[in-house]
C-alpha positions in Angstrom: -80.8 11.1 101.2 -78.1 13.6 100.9 -75.3 12.7 98.5 -71.7 13.1 99.6 -69.8 15.0 96.8 -66.5 13.3 97.6 -68.0 9.8 97.3 -69.5 10.6 93.9 -66.2 12.0 92.6 -64.4 8.9 93.8 -66.9 6.5 92.0 -66.6 8.4 88.7 -62.8 8.2 88.8 -62.8 4.5 89.5 -65.2 3.8 86.7 -63.0 5.8 84.2 -59.9 4.0 85.2 -61.5 0.6 84.8 -62.9 1.5 81.4 -59.5 2.7 80.1 -57.8 -0.5 81.3 -60.4 -2.7 79.6 -60.1 -0.7 76.3 -56.3 -1.1 76.4 -56.6 -4.9 76.9 -59.1 -5.2 74.1 -56.8 -3.3 71.7 -53.9 -5.7 72.5 -56.1 -8.7 71.7 -57.2 -7.4 68.3 -54.9 -8.2 65.3 -53.0 -5.3 63.7 -53.7 -4.3 60.1 -51.4 -5.8 57.5 -48.8 -3.5 55.8 -50.6 -3.9 52.4 -53.7 -2.2 53.7 -51.8 1.1 54.1 -52.4 3.6 51.3 -49.7 3.7 48.5 -49.4 7.4 48.9 -48.6 7.0 52.7 -45.5 4.9 52.0 -42.1 6.3 52.5 -41.0 7.8 49.2 -37.3 7.9 50.2 -37.0 4.1 49.7 -36.5 3.2 46.0 -39.3 1.0 44.5 -38.0 -2.1 42.9 -39.6 -4.3 40.3 -40.7 -6.7 43.0 -42.5 -4.8 45.7 -42.3 -7.8 48.1 -38.5 -7.6 48.0 -37.0 -6.1 51.1 -34.7 -3.3 50.3 -31.8 -3.0 52.7 -30.0 0.3 52.4 -26.3 0.3 53.4 -25.3 2.5 56.2 -23.4 5.5 54.9 -22.8 9.0 55.7 -25.2 11.5 54.3 -23.9 13.4 51.2 -24.3 17.0 51.8 -24.0 18.0 48.1 -26.7 15.7 46.7 -27.5 12.1 45.9 -24.9 9.4 45.7 -24.7 5.8 44.5 -25.6 4.2 41.2 -28.5 6.6 40.6 -26.5 9.7 41.1 -25.6 11.8 38.0 -22.1 11.3 36.6 -19.6 14.1 36.8 -17.8 15.4 33.7 -14.7 13.2 34.1 -16.8 10.1 34.8 -18.9 10.8 31.7 -15.7 11.0 29.6 -14.2 7.8 31.0 -17.5 5.9 30.6 -17.8 7.0 26.9 -14.2 6.1 26.3 -14.8 2.6 27.7 -17.8 2.1 25.5 -15.9 3.2 22.4 -12.9 1.0 23.2 -15.2 -2.0 23.7 -16.7 -1.3 20.2 -13.2 -0.9 18.7 -12.1 -4.1 20.4 -15.0 -6.1 18.8 -14.4 -4.5 15.4 -10.6 -5.3 15.6 -11.4 -8.9 16.5 -13.7 -9.3 13.5 -11.1 -7.6 11.3 -8.3 -9.9 12.2 -10.3 -13.2 12.3 -12.6 -12.7 9.4 -11.8 -9.8 7.1 -8.9 -9.6 4.7 -6.7 -6.7 3.7 -8.6 -6.2 0.4 -12.0 -6.1 2.1 -11.2 -4.1 5.1 -12.7 -0.6 5.2 -10.4 0.7 7.9 -7.0 2.0 7.0 -3.8 1.4 8.9 -3.7 5.0 10.4 -7.1 4.4 12.1 -5.8 1.3 13.9 -2.7 3.3 15.1 -4.9 6.0 16.5 -7.2 3.6 18.2 -4.2 1.8 19.8 -3.2 5.1 21.4 -6.7 5.8 22.6 -7.3 2.2 23.9 -3.9 1.1 25.3 -5.5 -2.0 27.0 -7.5 -3.3 24.1 -5.8 -6.6 23.1 -7.3 -6.9 19.6 -6.9 -3.2 18.9 -3.2 -3.4 19.8 -2.8 -6.5 17.7 -4.5 -4.8 14.6 -2.3 -1.8 15.1 0.9 -3.9 15.3 0.0 -5.8 12.2 -0.8 -2.6 10.3 2.5 -1.1 11.4 4.5 -4.1 10.2 2.6 -4.1 6.9 3.7 -0.5 6.1 6.7 -0.6 3.7 7.5 3.2 3.7 8.1 3.7 0.0 11.5 4.7 -1.3 11.9 8.1 -2.8 11.4 8.3 -6.6 14.4 8.8 -8.8 17.9 8.4 -7.2 17.6 8.2 -3.4 20.4 10.1 -1.8 22.3 8.7 1.3 20.5 11.2 3.5 17.1 10.0 2.2 18.1 6.4 2.8 19.2 7.2 6.3 16.0 9.0 7.1 14.0 6.1 5.7 15.9 3.7 8.0 15.2 5.8 11.0 11.5 5.9 10.1 11.4 2.1 9.7 13.2 1.5 13.0 10.7 3.7 14.9 7.8 1.9 13.2 9.1 -1.6 14.2 9.8 -0.5 17.7 6.3 0.8 18.0 5.0 -2.5 16.8 7.1 -4.3 19.5 5.8 -2.0 22.2 2.2 -2.8 21.2 3.0 -6.5 21.2 4.6 -6.2 24.7 1.4 -4.4 25.9 -0.6 -7.3 24.6 1.6 -9.7 26.5 1.1 -7.7 29.8 -2.7 -7.8 29.3 -2.6 -11.5 28.6 -0.4 -12.1 31.6 -2.8 -10.1 33.8 -5.6 -12.5 32.8 -3.3 -15.5 33.3 -3.1 -16.4 29.6 -0.2 -16.8 27.2 0.3 -14.9 24.0 -1.7 -16.0 21.0 0.3 -17.9 18.4 0.0 -15.2 15.8 1.7 -12.7 18.1 4.9 -14.6 17.9 5.0 -14.4 14.1 4.4 -10.6 14.3 7.2 -10.3 16.8 9.5 -12.2 14.5 8.7 -9.8 11.6 9.3 -6.8 13.9 12.7 -8.2 15.0 13.6 -8.9 11.4 12.9 -5.3 10.4 15.2 -4.2 13.2 18.0 -6.5 12.0 17.8 -8.7 15.1 18.2 -12.1 13.4 18.6 -14.2 16.5 15.5 -12.7 18.2 13.6 -13.1 14.9 14.5 -16.8 14.6 13.5 -17.5 18.2 10.1 -15.8 17.8 9.6 -17.6 14.4 10.3 -20.9 16.1 7.7 -20.2 18.7 5.2 -19.3 16.0 5.9 -22.6 14.2 5.5 -24.7 17.3 2.2 -23.0 18.1 0.8 -22.8 14.6 0.8 -19.0 14.4 1.6 -18.6 10.7 1.1 -20.4 7.4 3.8 -22.5 5.8 4.4 -19.9 3.1 4.8 -17.1 5.7 7.2 -19.2 7.8 9.4 -20.3 4.9 9.5 -16.8 3.4 10.8 -15.2 6.6 13.1 -18.1 7.2 14.6 -17.7 3.7 15.1 -13.9 4.2 16.8 -14.5 7.5 19.1 -17.0 5.9 19.9 -14.6 3.1 20.8 -11.9 5.7 23.0 -14.4 7.5 24.7 -15.6 4.3 23.4 -19.1 4.6 22.3 -19.5 1.0 21.8 -23.3 1.1 19.2 -22.9 3.8 17.7 -20.0 1.9 17.4 -22.0 -1.2 15.5 -24.8 0.6 13.2 -22.4 2.4 12.4 -20.4 -0.7 11.5 -23.5 -2.6 9.2 -24.7 0.1 7.5 -21.3 0.3 6.3 -21.8 -3.3 4.0 -24.6 -2.3 2.6 -23.5 1.1 0.2 -20.6 0.6 -2.6 -18.9 -1.3 -2.4 -16.6 -4.3 -1.2 -13.6 -2.4 1.5 -15.6 -0.6 2.6 -17.2 -3.8 3.5 -13.9 -5.4 5.6 -12.9 -2.4 7.2 -16.4 -2.5 8.2 -15.8 -6.2 9.9 -12.5 -5.3 11.8 -14.3 -2.4 12.8 -17.1 -4.8 14.1 -14.6 -7.4 16.2 -12.9 -4.7 17.7 -16.2 -3.5 18.5 -17.4 -7.0 20.2 -14.1 -7.8 22.3 -14.4 -4.7 23.2 -17.9 -5.7 24.6 -16.5 -9.0 21.9 -17.8 -11.3 20.9 -14.4 -12.7 19.0 -15.9 -15.7 16.8 -18.1 -13.6 16.2 -15.2 -11.2 15.1 -13.0 -14.0 12.7 -15.6 -15.3 11.1 -16.0 -11.8 11.0 -12.2 -11.4 9.1 -11.8 -14.7 6.5 -14.4 -13.5 6.1 -12.6 -10.2 5.6 -9.2 -12.0 3.0 -10.7 -14.2 1.0 -12.1 -11.3 1.5 -9.1 -9.0 -1.6 -6.9 -9.2 -0.9 -3.3 -8.0 2.6 -4.3 -6.9 1.1 -5.5 -3.6 3.4 -8.5 -3.5 6.5 -6.4 -3.9 5.4 -4.0 -1.2 4.7 -6.9 1.1 8.2 -8.2 0.6 9.8 -4.8 1.2 7.9 -4.5 4.5 10.1 -7.3 5.9 13.4 -6.4 4.2 16.0 -3.9 5.6 16.3 -0.7 3.6 19.5 -1.7 1.7 17.9 -5.0 0.6 14.9 -3.0 -0.7 17.3 -1.1 -2.9 18.7 -4.4 -4.2 15.3 -5.9 -5.0 14.0 -2.6 -6.5 17.1 -2.5 -8.7 16.5 -6.1 -9.9 12.9 -5.2 -10.6 13.8 -2.2 -12.7 16.5 -4.1 -14.5 13.9 -6.8 -15.5 11.5 -4.0 -16.5 14.3 -2.7 -18.7 14.2 0.7 -17.1 18.0 1.2 -17.5 18.5 4.6 -15.9 16.3 3.9 -12.9 18.1 0.6 -12.3 21.5 2.3 -12.5 20.5 4.9 -9.9 19.3 2.2 -7.5 22.5 0.2 -7.9 24.4 3.3 -7.2 22.4 4.0 -4.0 22.8 0.3 -2.9 26.6 0.4 -3.4 26.8 3.7 -1.4 25.3 1.9 1.6 27.7 0.4 4.2 25.5 -2.7 5.0 26.2 -4.9 2.0 28.8 -7.6 2.4 31.7 -7.9 -0.1 30.0 -10.8 -1.9 26.8 -8.8 -2.2 28.7 -5.7 -3.5 30.4 -7.9 -6.2 27.0 -9.1 -7.4 25.7 -5.5 -7.5 28.8 -4.4 -9.5 28.2 -7.2 -12.0 24.6 -6.1 -12.5 25.6 -2.5 -12.9 28.4 -3.4 -15.4 25.9 -5.4 -17.4 23.6 -2.4 -17.6 26.4 0.0 -18.5 27.3 -2.1 -21.6 23.8 -1.7 -23.0 23.7 1.4 -25.3 21.3 4.2 -24.7 18.1 3.7 -26.7 17.5 6.3 -29.5 14.4 8.3 -28.6 13.0 10.4 -31.4 9.7 11.6 -32.5 7.7 10.2 -35.5 9.1 12.8 -37.9 12.7 12.1 -36.9 12.2 8.3 -37.3 10.6 8.9 -40.7 13.5 11.1 -41.8 16.1 8.6 -40.6 14.5 5.7 -42.3 14.2 7.8 -45.5 17.8 8.7 -45.5 18.9 5.1 -45.0 16.6 4.1 -48.0 18.0 6.8 -50.2 21.6 5.8 -49.4 20.8 2.2 -50.6 18.6 3.1 -53.6 20.1 5.7 -56.0 16.9 5.8 -58.0 15.1 7.4 -55.1 13.3 10.7 -55.9 14.3 12.3 -52.6 18.0 11.6 -52.4 21.1 11.0 -54.6 20.8 11.9 -58.3 17.8 13.8 -59.4 15.1 11.8 -61.1 14.2 12.6 -64.7 11.3 15.0 -65.3 9.1 12.2 -66.7 8.9 10.7 -63.2 6.6 13.4 -62.0 2.9 12.9 -61.8 0.9 13.5 -65.1 -1.1 16.2 -63.4 2.1 18.2 -62.7 3.5 18.0 -66.3 3.2 21.3 -68.1 1.9 21.1 -71.6 4.3 21.8 -74.5 3.6 24.8 -76.7 
């Protein structure tokens, strides 16, 4: 039988089409391989691998960065590195300042006041750093010049103190802004620091208002409140209130506060005209004041002309006559004292002027002076008056007679 070539070709094509269709249907019925069966090295390496490989990572839609990678894994630029390092340092300074203010004392602190000022400039939004800097600023008394301070030196010291107290107020206002941003009021201690700053600037009304807020919120000890209240009363001329507050301050604090309270009490008693009692209290304060820390703490609150007054009283009790006279002279040259205060200072200076100058001589001079006085009273002395007979010489010095 002769085969038809066309028929054979048609049969082969039909069989091929049927086989392909059956193969496709069979593949659809077979389950697909699970994703875990794929090789680890065949995964897309552009997707970051998380700690949980079953977690689905959804990448946000973003424009491609032509210069390199972006996002949290991208390398930080120079400015970002500086800002990040500064934030970490400020966080460490903030924790250290909090510990310093809440736990440490001035005697045990290893950080000086200049360091807190520098950190406050570097971390202007650190609440505790700013608070530590403000407290350090208010604690600085800015010592008086040795010897006799001239009016120019006193004026320069006053300008320095005013700048310091304004700087402390600026830091306290920055703390208030940070607290307000967090929806929180100022801490109670901040009101007491503000009262000290206003007192240093001579703003008695603002100081009393801030001190009242500190009392209502418990921001200071009884001794601190009464000390500042007494000093504000002295500045206002209300000596009765100053006497009550200075007496209460003696019984409301620790050892360091008690020394400052004694100095305040001595100042109030002197202004009341009881100079003898003031001198006795001042002697007790000097005996208890180690390193003159209490006197410096008092001076850090007083205006400059009142510092001159307290220093003059201190030198007068110390019986350093010339130094006390120079300080009284500098105090009277200032224009801030009232007529009553000038009268008291004049009385102190007049009392010192009546005391004669002490005779200062060396040992030989004192021996010669005492010998001359003895010879004047004893005519039988061998060194003065009539000459003693020759027999009074020592036996070893008598020459033998021929």
